C-alpha positions as CSV (number, residue, x, y, z in Angstrom):
1,M,127.0,-57.9,26.5
2,V,127.4,-61.1,24.7
3,K,130.5,-61.3,22.4
4,H,130.8,-64.0,19.8
5,D,133.8,-65.1,17.8
6,Y,132.7,-65.2,14.2
7,T,136.2,-66.1,12.7
8,D,135.2,-69.7,12.2
9,V,131.9,-69.0,10.4
10,K,131.7,-71.2,7.3
11,N,130.4,-68.5,4.8
12,I,130.6,-64.7,4.7
13,Y,128.4,-63.1,2.1
14,I,128.2,-59.4,1.1
15,I,125.0,-58.2,-0.4
16,C,126.4,-55.7,-3.0
17,G,124.8,-52.4,-3.9
18,K,122.2,-50.7,-1.7
19,T,119.9,-52.4,0.7
20,D,116.9,-50.7,2.4
21,M,118.4,-50.2,5.8
22,R,114.9,-49.9,7.4
23,K,114.6,-53.6,7.1
24,G,114.9,-55.6,10.2
25,I,115.8,-59.2,10.8
26,D,112.7,-60.7,9.1
27,G,113.0,-58.4,6.1
28,L,116.7,-59.1,5.6
29,A,116.3,-62.9,6.1
30,T,113.5,-62.8,3.5
31,L,115.7,-60.9,1.1
32,I,118.5,-63.5,1.5
33,Q,116.1,-66.4,0.9
34,D,114.0,-65.0,-1.9
35,S,116.3,-62.7,-3.9
36,F,119.6,-64.6,-3.5
37,E,118.3,-68.2,-2.9
38,L,120.6,-68.6,0.1
39,D,119.8,-70.2,3.5
40,P,119.6,-67.5,6.2
41,Y,119.7,-70.4,8.8
42,G,123.1,-71.7,7.6
43,D,126.4,-71.1,9.2
44,S,126.7,-67.8,7.4
45,I,127.2,-64.1,8.0
46,F,125.3,-61.7,5.7
47,L,126.4,-58.1,5.3
48,F,124.3,-55.2,4.0
49,A,124.8,-51.5,3.4
50,G,122.5,-48.7,2.3
51,W,122.9,-45.4,0.5
52,S,125.4,-44.0,3.1
53,K,128.5,-46.2,3.2
54,D,129.2,-45.2,6.8
55,R,126.9,-47.9,8.2
56,Y,126.2,-51.5,7.7
57,K,124.2,-54.4,9.1
58,C,125.3,-57.9,9.8
59,L,122.9,-60.8,10.1
60,Y,123.8,-64.2,11.6
61,F,121.7,-67.2,12.8
62,D,123.5,-68.7,15.9
63,G,121.4,-71.8,16.3
64,D,118.5,-70.6,18.5
65,G,117.8,-67.2,16.9
66,F,119.0,-64.4,14.6
67,A,121.6,-61.8,15.8
68,M,121.8,-58.5,13.9
69,L,124.7,-56.1,14.3
70,Y,124.2,-52.5,13.2
71,K,127.2,-50.3,13.0
72,R,127.7,-46.6,12.2
73,L,131.2,-45.4,11.6
74,D,132.2,-42.1,13.2
75,N,135.0,-41.4,10.8
76,G,135.2,-42.8,7.2
77,K,133.2,-44.8,4.8
78,L,133.2,-48.4,3.6
79,Q,134.3,-49.3,0.1
80,W,131.1,-51.3,-0.6
81,P,130.8,-53.0,-4.0
82,K,128.2,-51.3,-6.2
83,D,127.1,-54.2,-8.3
84,E,123.3,-54.1,-7.7
85,K,121.5,-57.4,-7.2
86,E,124.7,-59.4,-6.6
87,V,125.9,-61.3,-3.7
88,R,129.6,-62.2,-3.2
89,K,131.3,-64.7,-0.9
90,L,134.2,-63.2,1.1
91,T,137.1,-64.6,2.8
92,Q,138.0,-63.6,6.4
93,R,140.8,-61.5,4.9
94,E,138.5,-59.7,2.5
95,L,136.0,-59.0,5.4
96,R,138.8,-57.5,7.4
97,W,139.8,-55.3,4.5
98,L,136.2,-54.2,4.0
99,L,135.6,-53.3,7.7
100,E,138.9,-51.4,7.8
101,G,137.7,-49.2,4.9
102,L,139.7,-50.8,2.2
103,S,138.5,-52.4,-1.1
104,I,137.9,-56.1,-0.9
105,Q,140.0,-56.3,-4.0
106,Q,143.6,-55.6,-3.1
107,P,145.7,-56.1,-6.3
108,K,149.0,-55.6,-4.6
109,A,148.3,-58.1,-1.8
110,I,150.1,-61.4,-1.9
111,Q,147.5,-64.0,-2.9
112,P,147.4,-67.5,-1.4
113,S,149.0,-70.1,-3.8
114,P,147.5,-73.5,-4.5
115,K,149.0,-76.4,-2.7
116,G,151.7,-78.4,-4.5
117,A,152.6,-75.6,-6.9
118,F,156.3,-76.3,-7.4
């Protein structure tokens, strides 16, 4: 089993709302390119969920081909944003929250401050 470290990926995008989870790599890459005008070949991870929030797909181009991760949670559901036809860029921190079952918006979390704010 090949294990990759995706913590240094430049962009993390979440496709909000519901995606047809029957789509494979080609269908998801086409959706990224045609519906959201993003480059599926860039240094980016793309996340998708369907009707049931207990599973998601992750698409990534690693330089010589696409990798797709499909995960089904045994216990719990993701708090997936419901804004149909929207794509959002996430930070590593927001991705961690999402995959831990938390909302990507944590109003009580300490937010990073801009440099030089004295």
